[in-house]
N, C-alpha and C positions, 0 to 999 in steps of 0.2 A: 624226553625234556626238551626236544626242539621243537614238539608238539606245539607244549604249557606254550614254550616262549609265543611262539606262531598266532597263539589264541591269546596271551595279553596282547603282543601287541597290536595283533584287527581290533579287540577292543579301546582300546586307548585312540585309536584311531577313530574309533567307530564315537568315543567318546568327545573327541577333539573337534569331530565333524558336527557332531550335535551341538557344542557349542559353539562351533565357529557359525554354525547355523542359526543359533538363540541370540546370539551377538550379530550377526547380519539381519534378524527381524527386527531387536532391539533399536541397533541401529537408522533402517526403514523406519521402523515407525516413529520415532522419533526427531528423524528427517521430515516426516508427513507432516509432522505436528509443528515444528518451523516452517515448512513451507507455507502449512493451515495457517501458524499464527501470523507468520510476514503478509497473507497477502491480505489475511484479516485485518495488518496493520495501513496497506494500501490501499485494504479502501477506506479506510478509516482515517489517510492522510493522503485523501485523491481529491482532485479541484471539486468534485461531485460531492463530497463531504464537508468540506471545509467552504470553497468558494474562494474571495479575495482572498481569503488569511490562511492557505496555503503556506505561501512562501513565508510568513512571519513564526508558525504556527515551527515550522521542521524547519529545522535549523543545517544549512549546506556546509559542511566542514569534510576535512580529507578523510576523517574516520568518519562517518553519515554512513558508508556503505556496511561497517561493522557493528555497528551502534547508532542507532538512533536517535534527536537529539529533542525532542518533541515537547515546545511549553506554550501554553495558550494566556490568552489576556486574563487578568483580572483587577476591576475595575471599584474602586475607591472613593466613595464621597467626595468624601471631607477633601479628597485630594481634588478633586473636579472645581469644590469652590475654591481652593485656592488657586488653582489653574485657569482658572476666570473658563469653565468653558461654556460655549456658543454651542448651545445643541441644535442640532438640526436632524426634529421628531421627521417620523415620517412615517406611511405607510409602505413596509418591508416588499418590496416587490421583488424578489431576489437576485439574480445573477444570468450572465450569459457565458462561455466561454469563447475568448476570442480567439485563443492559440492552445497548443495541445493539454497543458499546464497550466496553464492562464483565467484567470477569470477577472469577471467588471464587472461591478453593481449598479443596480439598473435604479433609478430611480420614476419617478412618474412623470416625470420632462422628456427624460431619454428613450423610457417603455418603445415608444411611436418607432425609432431611427433603429431599434436590434430585432434579432430574430426575439420567440417564444421565451421568456427569463422563463427561469427556474432554482427554484429556492433551495437551499444547501441540507443537507441530510442533517449536519449537526444541529439543533433547533437554537445554539447560543448565536450563532455566526449572524439567526434572522435575524436573531432580539437587539444583536448589538446594530443592525445594519437599520432596525426604526428608534432607533436613539440617537442614532447617526453618528458612531466612532467608527470609526475606518482603521485598515493596519498602518494608515500615512499618516493619522493624530498618536504617535507616540509619545506624547508628553504627557496623554491624560490615562496611560495604563501600565499594570508592570506587567512582566512575563514569567508568569510560576513552571515549572517543570512536571509535565502529567507523567510517571514511567507505566500508567495501565489506559486500558480504553475499558468502556462502561459500556455493554450492551452494541461494542461496536463500532463504538463513537469517543473520540478525542471530547472529553469534556471540560470543562470550563468551572472553577472555583467559585464560588460565590462567599463573603458574610452577609449571612441572612438579613443584616440591619441594612444591607447596600442594594441588596434587592426589596425589600421593602419599600424604602424610601422613593427609591427609582420606579418601583409599581405603581407606590400612589402617587405620584408625578403624574403619570400615565393613564389614572384616573381607573388605576384592577380594582373591582366588589368581589369579596369573598361569597362562597359558596353555604358557607355558612348565615344566617341567619342574625346573629349577633357575635359577632368576633370577639373571644374575650381577651381582654389584654392581662389577665391576672394567670390563662392558665397553658400549659404548653399546646400550641398548634396540633390542630390534629393532624393527621396523617391518615385514610387519602385525604385530601381536599383541592377543590377548584377554583383561583380566580378566574375572574374573565374582566373584561376590559372592549376598549373601542379597538383596540390592534388584534385583542386575537384571545388567544386560554393557557394562562400558568396554570400544568397539573404537576401534583406536590405527589408524592410515595413515597415509602416506606424500603430501603431495599438494605444489603449486606453491606453496600458502602455508603450506608447513610442516608441523606435526604437527598430525593434526585427529582429533578425540576424539570419540564419540555413546555420549551413553548410552542406552541400553537396558531401560525397564523389566519385569522379570519380572510372568505372569500370576498378580492376582491368587488367593488359596487361602482357605480356609475356616477358622474357628479350631478349632481341636483341642481346648481345653478347655470343659466342657458352656457350652448355656446357664442354666443355673441358678449355677454358682459366678461365670460373667461377669456377672450381676443382682445378685447378691449384693455384689462389689467394685466397682458403680457408682453407692452408696448413699454416697458424700462421702469414703469414703476416699482419702488421700494419696500418692501415686507419689511418688517419687526421683529430685532431677533426675540428666539424666545426665553425671556432670562429665566436665567435657571434658579437663584436665590428666590426671584418670586413666586417662583414654580414650588418652592420647599417652602417657604412659610408658610403659603396656603394649604400644603400638605400635612401641616405641624397646629391646623387650627389658629392661624394666623395672617393680618394681614399684612403686605409689603409695601415700605417705604422707597422712594425714589433715592437717598443714599446706604441703601443696602440695611439700611435697619427693617423693625420688624414694629409691629400695633397688634398687642396682646389684648383681647376684650375676653377675659378668664368668666366664667359663670359665677354661680352665686354659692357662699359659705355654707354648709347645710351647720353648721356648728358656729352660731356667731359669738366672737370676744367678746366681752366685757369694755376694752379699750376700742371696740366699730363702732360702736353705739355715737348715733348723733348724738355733739351738746347743744341742746335746747335751751335758748335764753327764756328764763320764764321772769315774763312782762309784770310790771306792775299796774293796778287798773287803769295811773293816770298818764302812763306809758302805751299804755291799749288804747285809752282815749283819744290821745294825739295820733298813733298810727289809723284808725279809725276816719280822723277827721281832714285830715291829709289832703285826701282828694274824693271826689264822686265815687263811691260804690254801689256796684249789684249788688241785690239780696243773697246771692251764691255766695257772693265775694265777704260779706260780710260775716256770712255765716264759718264758711271759711278761716277768717281770721280767727274769729272767738274758739273753733272747737277743733278744725282741722280737717278733713276731707268728710263725704258721706258717712263712710261706715266709724266715726268719731261722733259723729250728732246727734244730738239727743231725736230721737225718733221722731217724737212731738215735731219737731222744727224741721225737718223737711220740707220741700216744697210742695210733696204731692199729699205733706195731711191738710198745709193750708186751702189744697183746691177742694179739699172735701167738706167746707163749709167749717163756722166756728166749733159743730155742733161736735167733728168729731176729738176737737181739744179734750174735751173731757175723759175721753175713751186712751190718750197718752201711754197710760200706764202700761194697755193693751199692747198697744205698736209697739212698746220697747223690748217688748218677750215674744213678739212676733219676728216671722222670718219675712225676709225682708222680700217687697214685689221686682217686679221687673225693673220698676224705675231706680230700684236704688242699685241695682247694678254695677258696675263698676268695670272698667278693662286692667286687668293689668301690664304694665309696661317694663322696660327693662332700665334702672337707669345707672349711669358708668360714674366709678369712684375710682379717684388714682390707687393703685396698693401694688408702689416700688417692693422687688424681692418673690413676685410672687411665683415665678416661674421655679423659684430656687424650692418649694414645696411641690412643685405635683409633676404628672407625668411627662409632660409634656417636655420641661428640662431635659430629657432623656433625649428623648426624637430632634432636639435642636443638636442638640451636644452631638448626636450619630449621625448626622448630617453636617455640620462643617457649620454649623450658623451660629452667629457672635451674640453674644446675652451683651454687651456693652451701649449698641444701640437699639434698646430695645425698650419701647412703653407700655406698662404692664398697670392694667386697667381691670377691677372685679365688677361686678355686677350686680346690685340690688333690688330685686321684685319688689313693686307699692302699685298699689290702684292707681292709673291716673291721677286723679283728683287729689292727689297726696306727695303729687312732683312739686318740688319746693322750684317756682318761677324764676325766683333769682338766682341760684348758683344752680339750674338746666333749664336753662330757655330754648333749648334749640333740640329739637325732631328729626332725626335722621332712620327712615327706614323701622317705626316706633322707637327707637333707642334715644335716652332724654340724654343731653350733657351740655358741658358747660365749652365755652367758646378753648380752651385750650384745646381739648379732644375733638370740635368739632374743627381745629383747622389742623390735625393729624391726618381724622378723616375723611379731607378735602384732597390732602396728598396722596392717601390712600385708593379713593376711589377714582381720582387722574390717572392714577399707574397699572387701574385697570386696566390696559387695552388689548382687544386684538390681537394675537401674535401669529398667526398662520397654524396652530395648533390646537382641541379642542378642549373649553376651559374645563381645568380638573380643581377639585379640590380636597376637603372635608366637608361632609352636611353642612356643618354651622355657619360654613363659609360661605356655600353655594347659597345659603337660607336669605343669611344677612345682605349680601349682595341683591339677591333676588326683591329680598322688603325695600332694600333704597331702588330700587326700580321698578316698582310694584307702580307705581301713577304712571307710567309710558304701557305698561299691558293691556292696563284698563282703556284706552282707545284702542291698542292692538288687540282685542280682543272683539270688535265689533265693525274695526273699520275693514272694509276691503280691501282697498290698495290707502297706503300713508297717505299719498300725495294724488291726487287728478291725474293719473295717466294721460288726458286729453288736453287738462292744462300744462301740461310736463314738455309733449309734444310742440303743442303749440307755442310754447318760448321757441323750443330746438329746433326750429324752423330758423327765428329769427337772428340767430346764432351763427359770425361768421370763425368757421369752423376750423381754418387755417389760424389764425390770429387771436381766437378769445378760447384758450385753452383751458383756464382758469371756471367757467361757466358751462366747458363741454366734460369737466372733470366733475361738479357739480349733478350735471344731469345722468350721466354714465350713476351718479352715486347715489337718486333719485331709483332713476331705474333697477336699480342693485336692492333700496331698500323693497320699494315694492315689490321683485321677485319674492324675498325673503319675506315678508309677511302674507303672500300669498301661500306659499309652501309649509308656511306656519296655520293654513285657514285651510288648507285645502286637500293638504298631503299629509304622508305620515312617512316621512327619511330621514336615512341619518347621511349628514353632509361628508362629502370624501374632505382630504387634507389639502385638497386643491383647493376648494370652497373655500374652507378655511383662509387659505393662502390670501384670494381673491379679496377674504372680509379682510383681512390684519392692511392690505396691499391699498384698500379702497380708503380704511379708517388714519391710513397712517397719514394718508395725502389731503382730509380732509381736516385734520386736524396740523397740518400744517398753510391749509387756509385760514381757521379759523385766529389763528396766530400772527397773521400776517395784520393785525388792528392795532391801534397807535399805543395798545400798553403792553405788545407782541406776549401776551398769553392766553390760556383754553380759559379764561374764567365765563366765559360764557355757555362752556359745556360742563361747570360744573354750578352754575346758574340753574344750569335747563332740567339738574340733580336733584338739588337742593330744593329748589323752591317747583311747588306742583301749579300752583295758582298762572305762575310766569310760563309753565310749561303748557298749561293745557292752552290758554290767552295766544301765544306764538303759534301754537299749532293750525290752530282756527285760522287764524290768520292766512299761514303760508297754505290754508285747501283754499283761500276764499279771495284773494289779493290776484291778478296779474301779474304774473314773477317781471316783466318785463318793465313795468314799471316800478314795486315793487324793490329790486332791487338798486335802484337810486337812492334810498334813502339811510339813513340810519337809526341807530338808537341809541340811547347813552345810560350811563349808569354813575347817580351821584349821590354820593354822602349812605351809598346801601341800598340805592333806591334803581330799579330799575326802568323805565319811561320806553312803553312800547306806542306808545299812541303819536309818535310819529311815522308809522308803518299804517296809513289808515285802511278798515276796512269795514262796511257799514256795519256787515253780519256780527264784528265782535261787539266794535261799539252800542251795537240797539240791545245788547244782549249785561242784564244790570249783574250778572254775577263775573262780569268780568270789567276792570275800573281802570283799567292799563297800566298801573304803577304796581310794582312791586316790589320788597323789602326783598335784601338777597344780600346775606350775611359772606363774610370774606371776600369782600372783591374788592380791584380795583377802579376807582374813576375809571372813565375813559368814553368816547366815543365811536361806536362799534359799527363798522357798516355790515348790511340787510344780508351781503351775499354771505361775512361770514356768519350772523344768525342763523343759515338755513345749514352752512356748513357742521356748526355744531349740533344743528336739531337731528342732522339724517347718523349724524357718528352717535348719539348718543341711543338712537336706536337700533344699529349697530351692532353697539354692545349691547345693549338689551337682549339683539336677537342672540349672540357670540353666550353669553350667560344661560339664558330662558331653552339652551341646547347643551349647559353645561354637564360634567357628571361628576358625581360625590363617589371618593372613594372610601371604604372603612376598613384595608390592612392592615394602616396604622398602629390597629390596635394590636399585630401582628410583632412590632418594634421589638421587645422586650421576651415575645413568646415564639418566636420561629426559632429553629434548631441553627445555633453560631457557625456551622458550617456546612454548604447547600451545594450540592453537585448539578452543575446544567450540562447536558445533555440531546 
């Protein structure tokens, strides 16, 4: 009996030992997993991963040793608009470790004062550096708890619309040929931009995105130009609201409002048709006899444009002789020859409420932009000879408009200024601005230098560089303008953000110089943009006159006519295509010193070079199709 008891006791002891051993192994494995998981968390929460955001992400408290409290920022674009965020868009340079657990973000200006910077392992840290959000700017973001890591990274959560808004503003483009605004965004997909790439993919955690920065590249502008504009010159702030308007096919106005130039309605309503008054024979005769008219004007008054005129009465029919009149019936049925061809142009008509029925309304709402101060216009496409000169007398960028819209366009065009970052917009906005500056592109296509370098250097030698700071600024602005022209003609280059900042500083100093005239306005800049003959005339004068002599004169604007003749130039005066006097709409009368005119001319060229290197974004199409929640890691 005792043997059995001993056997049972030994068996129980063995079983207990095995259970204890199994428990010990289980505890050991669990401890290993906990230690390994904590190690992963430590790596994810390290300064190498989070950079300057480490202290913000990991909250310090008495219980932090037992339970980590992890929170990452969330960015809401409407909140940025309401808080009047002033973005500091920059190329993400990374950070350096200044202390064992502290990192300092590095920008391009401070890079040379520190050791080699490193990028954070968390791509959202690098992206926030690109848009200029720092841990200190807590009023512009909220903190959200993040209980889990994604691929060993503490993630940042985005609303899809907010990420689209910021990336569209930064000029990102989709890898798709034509992104669809109606079907869900495909995964995987990649967006590319001037700062880097956004790579989207599907995972068990939903839609994951990673930001990859481009490799740094060198400044394209000379060291001399950079050194001059580092001497205390101001740069313009990046206007968030303006950038957002450009990203939704709108133009920005100084009062934070918008100007929306919509397209044509495919389904024209009966109430949209023009109310054309039918003239009696007597009234038509009186209209024809009001003044002397050209034959084409008479035909247009009687029948309308070329497309509505009887074939036999078109000018080419008369040129072929009276014998051709007998074939008038055949001509009516034949196809128009090259002389009959007309150009299709865009005529703008006011259309309040247009944004309420198109998709751009959703884009505006998602970006926090106001509808209250938005001017809405729709397009009508017609032949150029069908445009009513009485209601649409002005043509800007091949868009015909009346006086009300021209005033708004003046505000929008003058509000477009280099701000220290690349010009980015949707393609229609970029194309419209390039069309407005098309007359500036024409001389840039064939000139080696905008202004002769020998003439500039000769004038510079006559200046007192200690007291004549205004003319010294003009000199360096002309040098910058010629450098940009040389790069455009001879090189294939991508400008750095530092180059863009130089462009902004120079443009701002020139605008201040232009505004020193007696009207305190920048109407000269507008005159050079809206009047192609005036621009061509004044450019030729400055290319052929002695600057020291020329800057002693003034030009005048009186009753909407600008007079360049006081700035004498035999080469221009002998050319019959220049008469020295040009009508310019929407300008105030005044006397303008020639140095203000020269500053305005250079500023127009600088703005052109900025627009010409602009980037068109197409990812606004994903505004309604991107997943509602996106995880950036």
